Every structure is written in C-alpha cells, then in structure tokens.
N, C-alpha and C positions, 0 to 999 in steps of 0.2 A: 582353479580351486573347485572342490566338489559343490554341486548345486545345493541351495538351501531347500530343505524339505517343504513341500507344498501343504498348506493347511486346507483340508477339504471340509466343507460345511455340510451338515445334515439337513440344512434348510431346503436344499434342492437336490434330488437324487441324480447320480451321474447319468448323462445321456439325455436328460430332460431339456426342454426348451423353455424360454421365458414365457410365463403365463400371461394371459391378456391383461391382468391387473397391472402390468408394468406401464400401461399407457395412461394411468391415472395422473391427475394433475400434480400429485406430490409423491416423492420417493421417500418412504419412511426410513429405510435403512439401506443406503447404497452399497453395492458389492463392488469392491475395487481390487484390481490385481496390480501388484508392484513387482517389477522384474529388474533385477540388478545382480551382477556377479559379486558384489561387495556386501558382506553382512552388515557392516556399519551403515552403508547407504540405505539398506532395507530397513534397518532399525530407525533411522531418521525419518524415513517416509511413514513408517507406522506411527511414530510420534506425531507427525503432521496430521494424520488422518483421525486421531483421537477426537478432535473437536467436531468432526462430522458424524460421529457415532457410526462409522462405516464398518462393514464386514470386510476385513482386509485379508487378502491372500498374497503370498510371496513365492516367487520362483527365482532360483539362482542362476538360470541360464535361459537363452532364447528357446532352445529345443524343449525344455521342460514346460515353458509357458505355453507353447503351441499345443503340447500334449494335454496340458491342463484344460485349455479352452476347448479341446475336442470333447471333454466330458462335462465341463461346467461353463455357465455363462456369467458374465460380470457386466456392470454398468459402465466402468471406465478402466482402461489399462494404462499404467504409467510405466514406460519402458526406457531403460538406459540405452543410449546409442552405442557406446563403446563396450562391447562384451566379446570375449573370445568365442570362436566358432560362429554361432548365429547371432549377428549383431542386431541392434534395435531396428534398423531399416528393414531387415529381412523379417523380423517378427511383425512389424507393421504391415508389410506386404502380405504375409500369410494371413493375418487377421482380416484384412480388407478383401482378400481373394476368396475367402470362404463365405458363401451367402449367409450361413448361420451366424457368423460373428461380424459381418460387414458393418453393422450399425454401431459397433462398440467404438466410442471415441478413444483415440490413442494419443497420449501426451508423451512426447519424447523428452528425455532428460540428457543434457550434455554439459560438459565442463568448458567447452570451447566452441561457441556458436559461430558458424560461418555461413555466409549467404548461400553458398552452393549446397551446404547441408540442409539449410532451410528449404530451398527449392526442391531438393530431392525428397524431403519429408512431406512437403505439400503434394508433390506428384504422386506419392505413394498413399495419400489419404490421411496423413496425420492431422489431428485437430489443432494441436498447439505444442509449444516448447516450454520447458523449464530449464534454467541454468543452475549449475552447482556453484556454491552450496545452495540447496533449496531453501527458500524463505518460507516459513510455515504459513504466514498470512497469504502470500501470493499463491502458494500451493492450494490452499483452500478455495481461493477465488477461482483459479483455473478449473478445479474439479467441479465447483458449483456451475461454472459456465458450460463445461462438458455435459454435466447432467441435464442442464436446461436444454441444450441443443439436442441431446438424445431424446428428451421428452417431446420436443417440437417435431423431430423426425417421426416419432411414433404416432403423434397426433396427425401429422401429414399423411402417413401411411393409412391411417384409419379413414381420413377424409377422402383419399383417393378411391376408396371403395364405396363412397356415398353417392347419392344422385347428383345430377348435373347442377342443380340449384345451389349446391354447396361449394362449387369451384372457387367462388370469391374468397371464402374462408381459407381454402388451401393456399391461394396465392398470398394472402396476408401472412399466413404462418411461414411460408417459405421466405418472403421478403424479410420478416423479422429475424429469422434464423441467419440469413446471409449478412444482414446488418450487424447482428451481434458478433458473428465470427470475425467480421472485418474490424470491429472495434477492439476485440481481444487481441488480434494480431498486431494492430497498430500500438496498443498499449505495451505489448511485449517488446517491440522494437524500441519504444521510448525507454523502457527499463534498461535494455541492453546499451543504448546510447548513454544513459545515466551512469552505468557501470564504467564505461570508457572514460566519461568525464571525471569520475572520481579518481581513476588511475592517473589521468593527466594532471589534475589538481595536486595530487600527492607528489608527483614528480617535480613540480615547480615550487613546492613549499620550501625545500632546503635552499635552492639557489636564491630565492627571494629573501629569505632570512639572512643569507650571506651578504647580499647586496645592501640590505639595511645596516648591517653591522659595519660594512666597509664605509658607507656614507657617514655614519656617526664618527668614525675615526678621522675621516678626511675633514669633516666640518670643524674639528677642534685644532687643526693645524694652524699655527701662528703665522706661517709664511704665505698663506693663501691671500689673494687679493679679495677685497670686499665683494666685488661683482661675482667672482667665482663662488664665494661662500654663499651668497644669496641664491645662486642657481642650485647649489647643492642642497640648501635648505628646502627650496621648492621641490626638488626631485625627491628628497627624503619624505616630505609630506605626501607626495603622490604615491610613493612606494608603500607608505603606511596605510593609505586608503585601500590599495590593492591587497595588502596583507590582511587587513581587517575583513575585506570582502571574501577573501579566500577562507579565512577562519570560519565565517558564517556558513559558507557553502559546505565545508567539510563537516561542520557540526550536524548538518542535516543529512549529507550524503553517506558518511562513513558510519557503519553499523556499530553501536556500542556493545562491546563484548561483556560488560559487567555494569551493574548499577552504580550510580554516583550521586552525591548530594548536588542537586541542581536548583537553579533559581528560575522559575517559569517566566518571570518578568524579563530576564535577560534573553531567554529563548524567543519570546514574542518580539522584543525589540530588534533582535537580529533578523528575524524573518520579515518583519515589516520593512526593514532597510533593504533587504533583498528584493522585495516586491514593489519598491518605490516607483520604478518605471511603469508598472501596470496601473498603479494608483493614478499616476499623472496622465497616462494614455486615456483612461476612461473617465478622467475628471472626478475621481472618488476622493471625498474628504475623509481622512483617517482621524479617529479620536481614540486616545489610549489613556487608560487609567490603570497603571501597573504598580502594584505594591512590591518594591524591591526586597522587602523583608520575608516574603513568602518563600519557603523552602520545601523541597520534596526529594525523596530518595527513590531513584528509578533510572530507567534507560533514557539517556538524553536524546539519542537519535530517534527513538520511537515516538516520544512526546513531540519532538520537533516536527516529525512527519505528520502526526495527527493534526497539529495546529496548522501546518502548511496546507493540508487537504481542506480544512474548514475555511481558511483565508481564500484559497482559490475558489471554493464553492461560493463564497460571498461575492467575490469579484465577478464570477460568471453570472451570478444573479443580476448584477447591474449591467453587464455587457450584453445580455440577451434582450432582443426586441420582441415583444409579444406579437403574434400574428394578427393581421387585419382581417376581420370576419365580415364578409359581404353577403347579402341575402339575395341579390339579383344582379344581372349584368349591368343594368343602368347605374348601379352604385359605383362603377369603376371611374366615372367622371367626377365623383364627389371627392373632396379633400379627405385625407386620412384623419380620423379622430383619435387623439391621444388621450386615453383615460387618465394618464398620470398627470400630476401637478407639474406644469412646465417650469415652475420656480423651485421645485424641490431639488436640493443638492444631494447627489448620491453619497451616502455616508456609510462607513463601516466603523463600528465601535468595538474595541477589544478591552476587556477588563480582566485583570489578574488579582484575585483576592483570596483571603482565607476566612472560612466560616468556622463554626463550632465543630463541624464534622468533616469538612472537605477543603481541599485546595481546588479552587474553581478558576477555570479559564473560559471566559464567555466571549463569543464572537457573534455580533448581531449586525444586521443591515436593514435599510429601509427600502429595499427593492420589493418586487412582487412576492407575496408570502406563499407558503406551501399549503395547499388545500388539506383540510383535516382528514379526508379520505386517504391521503397518501402518507400520513404521519408514520405509519408502521412499514409501509411498502418501500420507502426510500432506503431502508437499511438492507434490503435484499442485495446480494452481490451482483446480480444481473439486471437490476431494474434501473432505468434512467429515462428521463423525459427529454434528454438531449440527443443530438445526432452523433454518429460516429465521428471521431474515435472514442467518445465518452462511453464507458461501459457500466457505470454505476458502482464501480468497486470502491471508490474513494470513501464514502460514508460507511460502508461495510468495514473497511480497514480501520477507520477512526474508532468505531465501536469495539473492534477486536483489540486494538492497542490499549484503549482505556480499560477494558475488562481484564486484559492480561496484567495490568498494573493494579488490579483490585478495585477499579472504579467503574464508571459508566459515562455515557453521553446522553444528555437530555435535549429534546427539541421543544421549543415554544414558538408557535406561529398562529396568531400574532403574539409577539413577545412583548415584554415591558418597554413601552415607548419606542417600539420598532416593529418591523414586519416579521422578521424571523430571528430567533436566537438559538444558537447551539452552545451548550455548556458541557465542557469536559470536567467531570467531578472526580477527583482523585482522593483517596483516603489520606488523612494526616498520618504520616509514618516517620516523622523525624524526631519525635520526642525521645525515643530510646537512644538516640545518638549522643545525647548530652547527659551527663550525670546530674542527678538531683542533689540537693543539699544533704539529704540523708545518706546518699551513696558516697559522698566525698569524705574520706577518713579524716578524723580530727588530728591536727598537728600535735606532735609531742614536744613540749618546750625543752625537755632535757636534751633531746637530740640536737637542737639548734645551739644550746649552750655549750655542748662539748665540741662542736665543730671547730672553733678557733684553736682549741688546745690540740686537736688532732692535726690541724694544719701546721702548728709549730713543731710538732714531732717530725 
C-alpha cells in the first residue's frame, strides 16, 4: 500500500539537530514518530498519544521513516515490526547505526511476540516492545519510560563532560537507568504471560461448563448407589469452586469492550477471594464494608484492574521490611530495633459506599505511611521506591483508569484511622438508566377494558 504522508513540523527546520534545551529535567511536548504500513494502526497510535500532548509524526513505510529522520529529530520512535520492504528491525538498525539518531528510544510493535524476535530487537538496540492491539494506558507508560531513559542518557552525556569529582553522579544516573529498563522489560513479559493465561482460561471455560452440566444430570439418576451419588456431589462442589474462580479471573483479565451496569461490591468481593492466598501468607487481616446496592455504569475490567492494583499496593506495603539504619560498625552486634508495634495486626480495609456525589471504593492499610513529600510524585509512571521488577506504573494506571471514567483517585496518608488510604471516586451515573415517575406514561383504563373483548374475537 502507498506510504502515509509524513507530517513535518515547523517547530524545528529540516537538517537541524536537537538543541541543548533537550537535556532539561522536563520535556514540555515530546516529539514522537509512529511507523506502520496500516493507516488504521497509525490512527490508533495517534489516539493513544493524545493524552501525552505529543507532537506526532507518521510514516507508512520503513524507508520513509529513515528518510524523515535524516531531516528531523524525535524523542521516541514507535515502529511496527511486520512491514513490507524495510521491516521494523531494519528501521531500528538504521536508527541506532546513525550517530545523530542513536539516542532515540525505539519501541517495536508486534502482533506475535516471540522470544527470538525479542532477542533480535534487544541486540539491535530496541528499548521496548508493545503487542497488538495496543493498550492506550500501557502505550503511555512505555513512552513515559522511554522519555525518562532518554533524559537520563542526555544527563549522563552532560556529566561525562564534567570534571572528575562528578563521576559519582554519572554512575548513579547510569545505575538508575539500567534498573528502570530492567523493570520495564520484566513488566512487559509479565503482561505477555498474562495474555497467554487469558487464552488458556478461555479455552477451559467451555469444557468445565460441560462437565458441570454432565454431573448435574448424573446426580439425579435414580439407579445410582448412594456412595457414588455422594462422590458426584463432592466432585460437583469442587468443579463449582473452580468455575467460580475462573469467572473471577476472566472478569479481571478479559478486556471489556463496552460499558455495563456493574456492582463495585461484587468486584471487590471477587478480587479479595482471588488474593486470599496472599492475605494468608503475609498474615494480613482483611476487613470489608461493601454496600451491595451501589451501582455504576462503566468498564468492568478496567475498574477491576484499578482495584487490583491498589490491593496489591496495600499488600506490598505490609510485606516490605524497612531497612535497618546503623551509624557505626559496632552497632552490628546490637539487636535490630523494630519501630513497629509488635502486637499490631497487619490490616487492610476495603469500603464500597455511595455518597451524594460519588461512588467510592476506599482501600486503606495500617502499614508504613507515605511521606507527604511523595504524595504527588507517586503518580509518575516511572517513579517507584521499590526494587525491580517494580516500575511505578501501577498507581499511574489507577489514576488513568479512574479519570477515563470521569472520576479520580485521592490519597490520604495518614488516612482516617489508618496509615494510608486510596479512594477511587467515580461519578454517580446510573440515575439516567431508570425512568422517573414523571417519565412513566400513565396507563389508559379503556385499553385494559377492551382487551378481553378483543381476545374473544
């Protein structure tokens, strides 16, 4: 197919190089190049980039992308792997081979991720992968990560030209960059494994439903012996448990294609059942106050993932052990001091309620709180206080999901009667689903009186 025309920007004249201002701590408006031979895929990528306020350029072939980069510079390149003529790997090789563009992070997009392809992309210098269909939230997180790594590389380049006393700062920047890249790569493979799990769960759903139906038929057979019937009843109960567990997994894993009327209390109940092993492992006491009458109209899978992220965040807050700080070598012989109350029971509390203005899902814990200085920084997609594979994307995605539904996420630390509380606040949007008394038309008695006569005819 013919290549999609390239959008040239007047912000930087052809043939110019990136100005020194690119090394500043913030990128006000990133320049992103999307390369794909399918116009629909390019349109989807442009939609994903709207939230970033990015200056987006598109090319319909690998050759046109390389020609474009010979005249213009961008901050990130998103390149489809499977393209006729010059494929995504060749484009990545050309970008990394040219010193002028070598520092541009390249994100490869593929519909069928294979380990050998991943190794090839890494060898060619690719920064990360995205799988089709591209998820908007994940796309934004990957681009944020690429922009952050590019910024660190530019800072590192600046530091390399500094005096010897600044070498320590260079090493810290390089270690931070490598740790961040490792975390993003691990998170990507976790997502890929999750996609395979969804496919597997979907495959076993039908056979499991058939087995349950067969057991129900067998259990009512009058010719069965009592001991056989008891075994079938036990087996049926076990299959029901597996089926319920499968339903909970699919509600989270399978993307909702359209909004539905959902009950947040049911979602929370399903997720806490899925996480029961983790609660038991870490000795966490779970408290729930779920109003079953609360309703909301939206995407079930997205709200489920947002709640799951926050529950995992609360569990990790209890599972992390704070570091022991010593002031001198002699202190190593002293017993460790635990500032926490040894009698405190690790607790996570979940509340689903409806206020005058919001549907609220509140998740609180009594672990170590979040310092006030970090209350805004924790929402950054690349900020985390944890070690790899944690990337800091979880809370960023929670906020994105809530805002996509017209709501928001609020943090209180210390929270009410707890150390930390996250609240997903969603707008009340179900009132229009039910007709009011004024909207219900009044019944006409004559119509009901004539109905029997019409039936006789």
